[in-house]
C-alpha positions as CSV (number, residue, x, y, z in Angstrom):
1,M,19.3,-40.2,-44.7
2,T,19.7,-36.6,-46.4
3,D,21.4,-33.8,-44.9
4,P,18.6,-31.6,-43.4
5,T,20.6,-28.6,-44.4
6,D,20.4,-29.5,-48.2
7,D,16.5,-29.7,-47.8
8,I,16.2,-26.3,-46.4
9,D,18.6,-24.9,-49.1
10,R,16.3,-26.5,-51.7
11,I,13.3,-25.1,-50.1
12,L,14.9,-21.6,-50.1
13,E,16.1,-22.1,-53.7
14,V,12.4,-22.9,-54.9
15,A,11.0,-20.0,-52.8
16,T,13.3,-17.6,-54.3
17,R,13.0,-18.5,-57.9
18,K,9.3,-18.3,-57.3
19,L,9.4,-14.7,-55.7
20,A,11.7,-13.8,-58.8
21,R,9.3,-15.0,-61.2
22,A,6.3,-13.2,-59.5
23,L,8.4,-10.0,-59.7
24,Q,9.5,-10.3,-63.3
25,P,7.9,-8.0,-65.7
26,K,5.7,-9.6,-68.1
27,G,7.4,-10.7,-71.6
28,A,11.1,-10.2,-69.9
29,E,13.2,-13.0,-69.7
30,A,13.6,-14.6,-66.2
31,I,16.7,-14.1,-64.5
32,D,17.9,-15.9,-61.3
33,P,19.0,-14.2,-58.1
34,A,22.6,-14.7,-59.3
35,G,21.9,-12.8,-62.5
36,A,21.8,-15.6,-65.0
37,P,18.9,-16.1,-67.4
38,M,16.5,-18.9,-66.0
39,G,15.5,-19.9,-69.4
40,D,12.6,-22.6,-69.6
41,Q,13.4,-24.0,-66.1
42,T,11.2,-21.9,-64.6
43,M,8.2,-22.6,-66.7
44,N,7.1,-25.4,-64.3
45,I,6.5,-22.8,-61.7
46,H,3.2,-21.3,-61.6
47,V,2.6,-17.9,-60.0
48,Q,-0.4,-18.8,-58.2
49,D,1.6,-21.5,-56.3
50,I,3.0,-18.3,-54.4
51,D,-0.4,-17.3,-53.2
52,Q,-1.5,-20.8,-52.2
53,A,-2.0,-21.3,-48.5
54,P,-0.1,-24.4,-46.9
55,T,-1.9,-27.2,-45.8
56,R,-1.6,-28.5,-42.5
57,A,0.5,-31.6,-43.7
58,E,2.8,-29.2,-45.4
59,A,3.3,-26.9,-41.9
60,E,3.9,-30.3,-40.2
61,A,6.5,-31.5,-42.5
62,A,8.1,-28.2,-42.5
63,L,8.0,-28.1,-38.4
64,A,9.7,-31.5,-38.6
65,L,12.2,-30.6,-41.1
66,L,13.2,-27.4,-38.8
67,R,13.5,-29.5,-35.8
68,R,15.7,-32.1,-37.7
69,W,17.9,-29.2,-38.8
70,A,18.1,-27.5,-35.5
71,G,18.8,-30.6,-33.6
72,D,22.1,-30.8,-35.8
73,V,23.5,-27.3,-35.7
74,T,25.0,-25.1,-32.9
75,P,22.8,-22.5,-31.2
76,E,24.9,-19.9,-33.0
77,E,23.7,-21.1,-36.3
78,I,20.1,-21.3,-35.1
79,A,20.2,-17.6,-34.1
80,T,21.8,-16.7,-37.3
81,L,18.5,-18.2,-39.2
82,D,16.1,-17.1,-36.5
83,P,16.5,-17.2,-32.7
84,L,12.8,-18.2,-32.3
85,V,13.5,-21.4,-34.2
86,S,14.9,-22.9,-30.8
87,R,11.6,-22.6,-29.4
88,L,10.0,-25.0,-31.6
89,I,12.6,-27.8,-30.1
90,P,10.9,-29.6,-27.3
91,G,12.7,-29.1,-24.0
92,Q,14.5,-26.0,-25.7
93,E,11.6,-23.5,-25.4
94,V,14.0,-20.7,-23.7
95,S,17.4,-22.1,-24.9
96,N,17.8,-18.9,-27.0
97,Y,17.5,-16.5,-24.1
98,P,20.5,-14.0,-24.5
99,A,23.6,-14.7,-22.7
100,L,23.6,-11.7,-20.1
101,A,26.2,-10.9,-17.8
102,R,25.3,-12.2,-14.4
103,A,28.1,-10.6,-12.3
104,Y,26.6,-7.4,-10.4
105,P,28.7,-4.6,-12.2
106,E,30.0,-2.7,-9.3
107,D,32.0,-0.3,-11.1
108,F,29.0,0.8,-13.5
109,A,28.2,4.4,-13.0
110,V,25.2,6.2,-13.9
111,D,25.7,9.6,-15.8
112,E,23.0,12.1,-17.2
113,D,22.9,10.6,-20.5
114,Y,22.2,7.1,-19.1
115,K,19.5,8.4,-16.8
116,A,18.0,10.3,-19.6
117,S,17.8,6.9,-21.6
118,M,15.9,5.1,-19.1
119,P,12.0,4.6,-19.6
120,D,9.9,6.6,-17.0
121,L,6.3,5.0,-17.7
122,Q,4.7,6.9,-15.1
123,N,5.4,10.3,-16.6
124,G,4.3,8.9,-20.1
125,P,1.4,10.4,-22.2
126,S,-2.3,10.0,-21.1
127,S,-2.5,7.4,-24.0
128,L,-1.0,5.1,-21.5
129,I,-3.7,5.3,-19.1
130,R,-5.4,1.9,-18.4
131,G,-9.0,2.2,-17.4
132,S,-11.4,5.5,-16.9
133,K,-9.3,8.7,-17.2
134,Q,-10.5,9.8,-13.8
135,Q,-8.8,12.0,-11.2
136,I,-7.4,9.8,-8.2
137,Q,-8.0,11.4,-5.1
138,H,-5.3,9.6,-3.2
139,V,-2.1,7.9,-4.5
140,G,0.9,7.2,-2.8
141,I,2.9,5.1,-0.5
142,S,2.0,3.6,3.1
143,N,4.0,2.4,6.2
144,F,7.4,3.4,5.1
145,R,9.3,3.5,8.6
146,L,11.9,5.8,10.0
147,P,12.9,7.2,13.5
148,I,11.2,10.5,14.1
149,R,12.0,13.1,16.8
150,F,8.8,14.6,18.6
151,Q,8.4,17.4,21.0
152,T,6.8,16.0,24.4
153,R,4.9,18.3,27.2
154,D,6.7,16.6,30.0
155,N,9.8,15.0,28.9
156,G,11.6,17.1,26.1
157,D,12.3,15.5,22.6
158,L,11.4,11.9,22.1
159,T,12.6,9.7,19.0
160,L,10.3,7.2,18.1
161,E,9.8,4.8,15.4
162,T,7.3,6.1,12.9
163,S,5.2,4.8,10.3
164,V,4.3,7.3,7.5
165,T,1.7,7.3,4.9
166,G,1.9,10.0,2.0
167,T,-0.4,10.5,-0.7
168,V,-1.2,13.3,-3.4
169,S,-4.0,13.5,-5.8
170,L,-3.7,12.6,-9.5
171,E,-5.4,14.5,-12.2
172,A,-7.4,12.7,-15.0
173,G,-5.1,13.1,-17.7
174,K,-1.8,12.0,-15.8
175,K,-0.6,8.5,-16.1
176,G,1.0,8.1,-12.5
177,I,3.4,9.4,-9.9
178,N,6.8,8.7,-9.1
179,M,6.4,6.7,-5.6
180,S,10.0,7.2,-4.6
181,R,9.5,11.2,-4.7
182,I,7.2,11.0,-1.5
183,M,9.8,9.1,0.4
184,R,12.6,11.3,-0.7
185,T,10.8,14.5,-0.2
186,F,9.9,13.5,3.6
187,Y,13.5,12.3,4.1
188,K,14.2,16.0,3.6
189,H,12.9,17.0,6.8
190,A,13.6,13.7,9.0
191,E,16.2,15.1,11.0
192,E,13.8,17.9,12.2
193,T,11.8,17.5,15.5
194,F,8.3,17.0,14.4
195,S,5.4,19.4,15.0
196,F,2.2,20.1,12.6
197,D,4.5,23.1,11.4
198,V,7.2,20.5,10.0
199,I,4.5,18.6,8.5
200,E,3.0,21.3,6.6
201,R,6.6,22.2,5.1
202,A,6.7,18.4,4.0
203,L,3.3,18.7,2.5
204,D,4.1,21.8,0.8
205,A,7.1,20.0,-0.8
206,Y,5.2,17.1,-1.9
207,K,2.8,19.2,-3.8
208,T,5.7,20.9,-5.6
209,D,7.7,17.9,-6.3
210,L,4.8,15.9,-7.6
211,D,2.9,18.8,-9.1
212,S,-0.3,17.9,-7.3
213,F,-3.3,20.3,-5.9
214,D,-4.2,17.9,-2.8
215,A,-2.0,15.9,-0.5
216,R,-2.0,14.1,2.8
217,I,0.6,13.1,5.4
218,M,0.0,10.5,8.4
219,M,2.4,9.8,10.9
220,R,1.4,6.8,13.1
221,F,3.6,5.8,16.4
222,S,3.4,4.4,19.9
223,F,3.9,7.1,22.6
224,P,5.2,6.0,25.8
225,V,4.2,7.8,29.0
226,K,5.3,6.6,32.5
227,V,2.1,5.9,34.9
228,D,1.9,5.3,38.4
229,S,0.0,1.9,39.9
230,L,-3.2,2.7,41.7
231,R,-1.8,2.0,45.3
232,S,1.5,-0.1,45.6
233,G,3.7,3.1,44.5
234,L,5.2,1.2,41.2
235,S,5.3,2.8,37.8
236,G,5.5,1.5,34.4
237,Y,5.1,2.6,30.7
238,Q,1.9,2.7,28.9
239,Y,2.0,3.0,25.2
240,Y,-0.8,4.8,23.2
241,D,-1.3,4.7,19.6
242,I,-1.2,8.2,18.2
243,A,-1.3,9.5,14.6
244,L,-0.8,12.9,13.4
245,E,-2.5,13.8,10.0
246,L,-2.3,16.8,7.7
247,V,-4.7,16.9,4.9
248,E,-5.1,19.6,2.1
249,Q,-8.3,19.4,0.0
250,D,-9.4,22.2,-2.4
251,G,-6.9,24.6,-0.6
252,V,-8.1,23.9,2.7
253,R,-5.8,22.3,5.2
254,Q,-6.8,20.5,8.3
255,K,-4.7,19.2,11.2
256,I,-6.1,15.9,12.7
257,M,-4.9,13.9,15.9
258,H,-5.9,10.6,16.6
259,L,-5.5,8.5,19.9
260,D,-6.4,4.9,20.9
261,Y,-7.4,5.0,24.6
262,V,-7.6,1.3,26.3
263,Y,-9.7,0.9,29.4
264,S,-11.9,-1.5,31.3
265,S,-15.4,-1.4,31.0
266,T,-17.7,-2.8,33.8
267,C,-21.3,-3.3,32.6
268,P,-23.6,-1.5,34.9
269,C,-26.5,-4.0,34.2
270,S,-24.5,-6.9,35.2
271,L,-23.3,-5.3,38.3
272,E,-26.7,-4.8,39.4
273,L,-27.7,-8.3,38.6
274,S,-24.8,-9.6,40.8
275,E,-25.7,-7.1,43.8
276,H,-29.3,-8.5,43.6
277,A,-28.1,-12.2,43.8
278,R,-26.0,-11.3,46.7
279,Q,-28.9,-9.3,48.4
280,F,-31.8,-11.5,47.8
281,R,-30.1,-15.1,47.7
282,G,-26.9,-14.7,49.2
283,Q,-25.1,-15.8,46.1
284,L,-21.6,-14.8,45.2
285,A,-21.6,-13.0,41.7
286,T,-19.3,-11.1,39.7
287,P,-20.2,-8.4,36.9
288,H,-18.7,-9.0,33.6
289,S,-16.2,-6.3,32.6
290,Q,-13.9,-6.4,29.4
291,R,-10.9,-4.5,27.8
292,S,-12.1,-1.7,25.8
293,V,-10.9,0.7,23.2
294,A,-12.1,4.2,22.4
295,R,-10.5,6.0,19.2
296,M,-10.6,9.9,19.2
297,S,-10.0,11.7,16.0
298,L,-10.4,15.4,16.3
299,V,-9.5,18.4,14.3
300,V,-6.8,20.5,16.1
301,H,-7.4,24.4,15.8
302,D,-4.2,26.7,15.1
303,S,-3.6,28.1,18.4
304,H,-0.6,29.5,20.2
305,N,-1.6,27.1,23.0
306,C,-0.2,23.6,21.8
307,L,-2.6,20.6,22.2
308,W,0.1,18.0,23.4
309,F,-0.1,14.5,23.2
310,E,-0.2,14.1,27.0
311,D,-3.1,16.6,26.9
312,L,-5.3,14.5,24.9
313,I,-4.4,11.5,27.2
314,D,-5.4,13.3,30.2
315,M,-8.6,14.2,28.9
316,A,-9.4,10.4,28.0
317,R,-8.2,9.5,31.6
318,T,-10.5,12.2,33.2
319,A,-13.6,11.1,31.1
320,V,-13.1,7.3,31.7
321,P,-10.7,6.8,34.6
322,T,-10.5,2.9,34.3
323,E,-7.6,2.7,32.0
324,T,-6.1,-0.6,32.1
325,Q,-2.8,-0.8,34.4
326,V,0.8,-1.4,33.9
327,M,2.3,-2.6,37.0
328,V,0.1,-4.1,39.4
329,K,0.4,-5.8,42.8
330,R,-2.6,-7.3,44.9
331,E,-3.4,-3.8,46.5
332,D,-3.6,-2.5,43.0
333,E,-5.7,-5.2,41.6
334,Q,-8.2,-4.6,44.4
335,A,-8.1,-1.1,43.9
336,F,-8.9,-1.4,40.1
337,A,-11.9,-3.5,41.0
338,E,-13.0,-0.8,43.3
339,L,-12.6,1.7,40.6
340,N,-14.4,-0.4,37.9
341,A,-17.4,-0.5,40.3
342,A,-17.2,3.0,40.9
343,N,-17.6,3.7,37.2
344,P,-19.7,1.3,35.5
345,I,-20.2,1.9,32.1
346,F,-22.0,1.0,28.7
347,V,-20.6,1.8,25.7
348,E,-23.3,4.8,25.0
349,D,-21.8,6.3,28.1
350,A,-18.3,5.9,27.1
351,A,-19.0,7.9,23.6
352,R,-20.8,10.6,25.7
353,L,-18.3,10.9,28.3
354,F,-15.4,11.3,25.9
355,C,-17.5,13.7,24.0
356,E,-18.3,15.8,27.1
357,R,-14.5,16.4,27.6
358,L,-13.5,17.1,24.2
359,L,-16.2,19.7,23.9
360,L,-14.6,21.7,26.7
361,D,-11.3,22.2,25.1
362,S,-11.4,25.3,22.5
363,R,-8.0,23.9,20.8
364,I,-10.2,21.1,19.5
365,G,-12.8,21.5,16.7
366,D,-14.9,18.6,14.8
367,F,-14.2,15.2,16.2
368,R,-15.2,11.6,16.1
369,V,-15.3,9.1,19.0
370,I,-15.7,5.5,18.2
371,A,-16.1,3.0,21.3
372,S,-15.4,-0.8,21.4
373,H,-16.7,-2.9,24.5
374,Q,-15.2,-6.6,23.6
375,E,-17.5,-8.1,25.6
376,S,-16.6,-11.0,28.0
377,L,-20.3,-12.0,28.3
378,H,-21.1,-12.1,24.6
379,S,-19.6,-13.6,21.3
380,H,-19.9,-10.3,19.8
381,D,-18.6,-6.6,20.9
382,A,-20.9,-3.6,21.7
383,V,-19.8,-0.4,19.6
384,S,-20.7,3.1,19.4
385,V,-19.8,6.0,17.2
386,L,-20.5,9.6,17.8
387,T,-19.6,12.6,15.8
388,E,-19.3,16.4,16.2
389,G,-19.0,18.8,13.3
390,E,-19.2,17.7,9.6
391,T,-15.2,16.5,9.0
392,F,-15.9,13.0,10.3
393,A,-19.7,12.4,9.4
394,T,-20.2,9.7,7.0
395,A,-23.1,7.5,5.8
396,S,-20.5,4.5,5.6
397,F,-18.0,2.9,7.6
398,D,-15.2,0.6,6.4
399,P,-16.2,-3.1,6.9
400,K,-13.3,-3.7,9.1
401,L,-13.2,-0.5,11.0
402,F,-14.2,-1.9,14.2
403,A,-11.7,-4.9,13.9
404,T,-8.9,-2.2,14.0
405,L,-9.9,-1.3,17.5
406,F,-8.6,-4.8,19.1
407,H,-5.1,-4.0,21.1
408,V,-3.4,-7.3,21.8
409,G,-0.2,-7.7,23.9
């Protein structure tokens, strides 16, 4: 069996002679790569052979030869020839992966020169944009969490786990944004007691740090309020899903508050039918009622008179008093049944009752009420949407809008 390296040397020698012959001026004596005259030994090498494409059989023979050679030499020798050769060896397709350090370099420090050398694709030229070069209205990060301190009407400051969404607009000619700047910018204000004024300062910083025209910040949290039971004198904490949103678009800012209010809805029709069965047939019957949710979204007007979270909760409770209960003994359960019977309500009624109460408050501008009665009678839900003003008016809904109104324990 011949040594594969001898075959490779022979092939390389012939290839080199062919190349030298092809490059030699016409009429000049041929010179080998070492500088010696080649004489007549090159006469059997035809220039046209250089341009001749190899056949499949020749390629297969060359591949087999490379594999034979690579199987008998060290990885270093393979790398010296060409690291890609190892990929031709069955079972060693990634054997030429560089030997990188695997221990975390705890002592490594980043200096300014190193940072300057690091790639930053999002700040690259517009030629890197993929897809249409269109403006993006909102781009950023959603649901980064941190403890935030809020002012309350009744109990001083309260620190709550808060989910923050921050987005900015992106011009058509810009590749992208540095997402981490949104968090870093927000964290500069994280130790303050939050209000819309603080959110406005954070929004200004967003626009400056990310060089954007429009921006949006939304902060979601669960707000606890201690509520009394109906008759037993017990009390417990009710939690309300609240969100604060500050939006700037085309130079116009809007402060928006969202509240989810959970209540019981007794069907007026079912109540009347139950009473009919009792009166005319002496048949005991109960009306159907169900847990229901109203989501109120409203524009908060600038005012010296603050619209507190508790103020909005009180408005909801005044409009529809059958709020679900926290602490319940027998006397409370009986009272709740009586309260529901005194306030039967269709989903249309709910939207209008909440609307009626919101219209009375001068601190509130445009608003939207979405009500969902999650029926115990039907396999589907009853829903309604009422809007006041242009802010929330829309021809289309998120396909899963009503599914977000489910509140589970």
